[in-house]
VOFISE-374659 format. One line per 2 residues: number of its first residue (from 1); their letters; for each residue x, y, z of N, C-alpha, C. Coordinates in steps of 0.02 Angstrom, whole numbers, plus 50000, padded with zeros to 5 digits. Example, Ala and Ser with C-alpha at 12.3 -4.5 7.8 and 13.67 -1.06 7.14 Angstrom:
1	AS	50660:49716:50390:50615:49775:50390:50660:49835:50390 | 50642:49888:50354:50684:49947:50357:50645:50002:50394
% end
This chain:
1	MD	50044:49943:49994:50006:49997:49977:50047:50062:50006 | 50026:50100:49975:50060:50176:49938:50021:50208:50026
3	VH	50064:50252:50069:50030:50265:50122:50056:50355:50103 | 50017:50391:50101:50016:50475:50098:50097:50480:50141
5	PT	50118:50539:50103:50186:50530:50152:50173:50594:50216 | 50100:50619:50215:50093:50629:50300:50073:50606:50321
7	IE	50049:50554:50311:50008:50481:50380:50068:50443:50397 | 50148:50460:50328:50204:50424:50365:50238:50458:50417
9	RM	50242:50539:50425:50264:50590:50452:50224:50585:50514 | 50145:50572:50498:50115:50569:50551:50157:50504:50605
11	QA	50134:50445:50591:50153:50394:50633:50249:50414:50658 | 50292:50432:50642:50332:50442:50672:50334:50501:50723
13	VV	50284:50537:50712:50287:50621:50772:50240:50595:50822 | 50191:50584:50790:50122:50585:50846:50139:50596:50931
15	AS	50167:50522:50931:50179:50509:50998:50240:50527:51032 | 50278:50590:51010:50348:50601:51022:50328:50666:51071
17	GD	50268:50709:51077:50253:50757:51121:50285:50820:51079 | 50306:50821:51010:50350:50876:51011:50280:50921:50946
19	HE	50247:50969:51006:50188:51009:50982:50222:51030:50884 | 50269:51047:50866:50295:51083:50822:50302:51050:50771
21	AI	50325:50991:50773:50315:50938:50735:50246:50923:50719 | 50206:50915:50763:50137:50907:50773:50099:50955:50713
23	AA	50121:51006:50707:50086:51069:50687:50099:51078:50611 | 50166:51059:50604:50198:51050:50531:50130:50996:50485
25	LL	50120:50962:50523:50058:50907:50488:49975:50927:50480 | 49978:50987:50506:49899:51008:50523:49858:51047:50464
27	AP	49817:51058:50452:49774:51113:50414:49796:51173:50470 | 49776:51247:50425:49767:51288:50476:49708:51298:50515
29	DV	49651:51258:50494:49583:51243:50504:49569:51179:50550 | 49623:51136:50560:49592:51066:50557:49570:51052:50625
31	RF	49525:51032:50627:49462:50992:50675:49499:50920:50698 | 49498:50949:50781:49502:50881:50814:49457:50858:50870
33	LP	49442:50792:50846:49382:50766:50905:49417:50707:50950 | 49399:50720:51012:49450:50672:51057:49424:50618:51082
35	PT	49431:50561:51106:49411:50508:51119:49362:50520:51176 | 49387:50587:51247:49378:50579:51300:49292:50626:51315
37	YW	49286:50632:51281:49202:50687:51281:49185:50722:51208 | 49146:50745:51222:49093:50764:51132:49114:50840:51128
39	AV	49160:50856:51087:49191:50931:51092:49229:50914:51028 | 49257:50969:50987:49292:50987:50931:49351:51037:50945
41	WE	49413:51011:50947:49468:51074:50949:49480:51088:50890 | 49466:51158:50865:49481:51188:50791:49554:51225:50804
43	GR	49587:51215:50735:49635:51262:50728:49707:51237:50773 | 49764:51231:50726:49837:51223:50710:49855:51216:50769
45	EA	49856:51307:50816:49878:51296:50870:49865:51257:50918 | 49796:51259:50944:49777:51220:50971:49763:51153:50976
47	VA	49766:51129:50924:49780:51051:50884:49836:51029:50920 | 49883:51057:50897:49951:51021:50913:49974:51044:50958
49	AV	49940:51090:51016:49938:51086:51101:49914:51009:51127 | 49868:51019:51115:49821:50947:51133:49857:50885:51121
51	LG	49878:50877:51054:49924:50815:51035:49984:50840:51082 | 50004:50870:51064:50070:50877:51123:50079:50849:51190
53	HV	50029:50888:51207:49995:50828:51271:50004:50737:51268 | 49937:50723:51236:49951:50675:51211:50017:50631:51237
55	GH	50050:50652:51181:50105:50620:51178:50164:50603:51235 | 50155:50648:51309:50169:50631:51342:50130:50602:51396
57	VF	50068:50579:51402:50036:50536:51427:50010:50483:51397 | 50019:50462:51325:50002:50387:51304:50082:50359:51318
59	EA	50101:50304:51344:50176:50287:51337:50149:50194:51329 | 50217:50187:51278:50229:50141:51237:50173:50114:51185
61	FR	50185:50188:51151:50121:50214:51091:50159:50174:51027 | 50110:50149:50989:50137:50123:50943:50079:50100:50882
63	YR	50093:50127:50827:50003:50089:50762:50031:50045:50740 | 49982:49994:50746:49966:49927:50743:49953:49904:50653
65	RV	49914:49941:50640:49892:49942:50579:49862:50013:50521 | 49888:50007:50464:49868:50088:50425:49826:50048:50376
67	MG	49762:50088:50366:49727:50066:50323:49715:50152:50282 | 49697:50127:50232:49668:50188:50192:49700:50189:50113
69	AG	49670:50275:50103:49689:50281:50025:49645:50349:50011 | 49693:50411:49972:49681:50442:49949:49696:50493:50001
71	AD	49628:50522:50027:49615:50570:50075:49612:50544:50156 | 49570:50482:50137:49541:50438:50222:49600:50404:50244
73	WA	49600:50407:50297:49641:50350:50329:49631:50330:50397 | 49650:50284:50422:49647:50243:50486:49684:50217:50508
75	LE	49718:50238:50570:49777:50218:50611:49773:50156:50662 | 49750:50116:50682:49762:50072:50751:49812:50077:50788
77	FQ	49808:50091:50840:49854:50088:50888:49835:50052:50946 | 49891:50059:50977:49900:50031:51041:49941:50055:51097
79	CR	49937:50063:51159:49981:50117:51203:49956:50086:51283 | 49985:50128:51319:49973:50120:51401:49968:50179:51435
81	VG	49897:50205:51471:49893:50261:51503:49898:50252:51567 | 49960:50276:51586:49970:50229:51661:49965:50162:51668
83	DL	49958:50133:51715:49967:50059:51706:49889:50019:51667 | 49861:50043:51611:49795:50008:51591:49813:50039:51509
85	DA	49808:49979:51478:49826:49972:51428:49771:49984:51384 | 49767:50007:51311:49716:50053:51267:49731:50021:51216
87	VG	49684:50037:51168:49667:50014:51089:49632:50067:51068 | 49662:50093:51010:49619:50152:50984:49632:50144:50896
89	VD	49589:50202:50889:49587:50215:50811:49597:50295:50777 | 49651:50317:50761:49643:50368:50744:49629:50399:50647
91	LV	49559:50414:50656:49535:50448:50613:49557:50497:50558 | 49592:50498:50511:49618:50545:50497:49592:50557:50409
93	TL	49592:50623:50402:49546:50662:50323:49605:50698:50303 | 49645:50704:50249:49672:50738:50235:49649:50782:50195
95	GP	49666:50869:50204:49658:50897:50154:49661:50916:50071 | 49655:50944:50040:49650:50964:49977:49746:50953:49970
97	DG	49759:51005:50015:49854:51017:50018:49898:50976:50061 | 49862:50899:50071:49889:50852:50117:49892:50855:50175
99	LI	49880:50913:50208:49875:50934:50283:49833:50884:50311 | 49819:50870:50361:49770:50824:50418:49701:50891:50418
101	AT	49663:50886:50394:49585:50912:50393:49566:50918:50459 | 49553:50837:50489:49523:50807:50533:49532:50760:50573
103	FE	49548:50763:50614:49586:50703:50668:49543:50681:50728 | 49498:50614:50711:49453:50612:50768:49499:50531:50795
105	VA	49459:50538:50864:49511:50458:50899:49441:50437:50922 | 49440:50368:50929:49407:50297:50942:49453:50255:50999
107	MR	49441:50242:51058:49484:50228:51095:49441:50185:51144 | 49467:50141:51182:49445:50063:51218:49483:50053:51289
109	PL	49489:50021:51316:49430:50021:51361:49387:50095:51398 | 49328:50089:51419:49326:50143:51471:49353:50163:51524
111	KS	49393:50118:51548:49432:50132:51607:49486:50171:51582 | 49527:50162:51522:49586:50214:51503:49560:50237:51477
113	VA	49522:50282:51432:49489:50331:51427:49477:50380:51459 | 49447:50351:51531:49431:50389:51592:49491:50403:51604
115	AL	49552:50367:51626:49624:50381:51640:49650:50447:51583 | 49638:50443:51537:49665:50464:51476:49652:50552:51506
117	RE	49581:50560:51515:49534:50618:51522:49567:50654:51604 | 49597:50625:51643:49590:50629:51711:49700:50659:51712
119	AM	49704:50620:51678:49796:50637:51644:49784:50711:51592 | 49757:50697:51565:49751:50751:51499:49719:50831:51554
121	NA	49671:50834:51582:49642:50887:51624:49696:50901:51669 | 49748:50863:51695:49778:50895:51760:49856:50921:51705
123	RV	49855:50902:51625:49918:50922:51613:49904:50986:51560 | 49838:51005:51553:49810:51048:51510:49795:51103:51572
125	ST	49793:51092:51634:49767:51155:51693:49836:51199:51694 | 49888:51144:51674:49946:51184:51721:49981:51220:51635
127	DP	49957:51218:51596:50005:51244:51523:49942:51300:51511 | 49970:51366:51507:49942:51448:51517:49921:51437:51429
129	RF	49941:51420:51376:49896:51419:51325:49835:51380:51309 | 49822:51362:51366:49753:51336:51365:49693:51409:51384
131	MN	49724:51430:51399:49675:51482:51448:49630:51509:51371 | 49669:51497:51297:49644:51542:51223:49600:51485:51205
133	FR	49604:51418:51216:49585:51350:51187:49507:51354:51209 | 49470:51345:51194:49401:51327:51210:49383:51298:51162
135	PK	49367:51224:51163:49337:51180:51138:49269:51197:51128 | 49229:51176:51051:49175:51217:51025:49114:51145:51052
137	SA	49072:51155:51076:49021:51089:51055:49022:51065:50993 | 49005:51017:50999:48997:50950:50936:48927:50989:50925
% end
């Protein structure tokens, strides 16, 4: 399978916690739908900040399978959140410019998702950038 260059690069940087490397893959008006609550984060700066924190919360993160073609991709992953195992899927839609336009995450089990939410809230609450980032209800 021919994997889009953005998807190849995403696999290399998404778990790094490097928000600048992540931002380079995102469209200016990217939309991120997290697995922890029903909301939408919008804009390159906000989404890169959120995904940067995720890279520090997930441990032993790796992509297991990549499926897709053209603009639509699904990347199955596994990781740990604290002492809990988790699996999930990153659903990615690329824009005409080849950058990530939509990034949605589905994850299980519920206990791991709850641990992710708790860990992310703890990190975000100490990051002053998030005073400017208010997710919009979907």
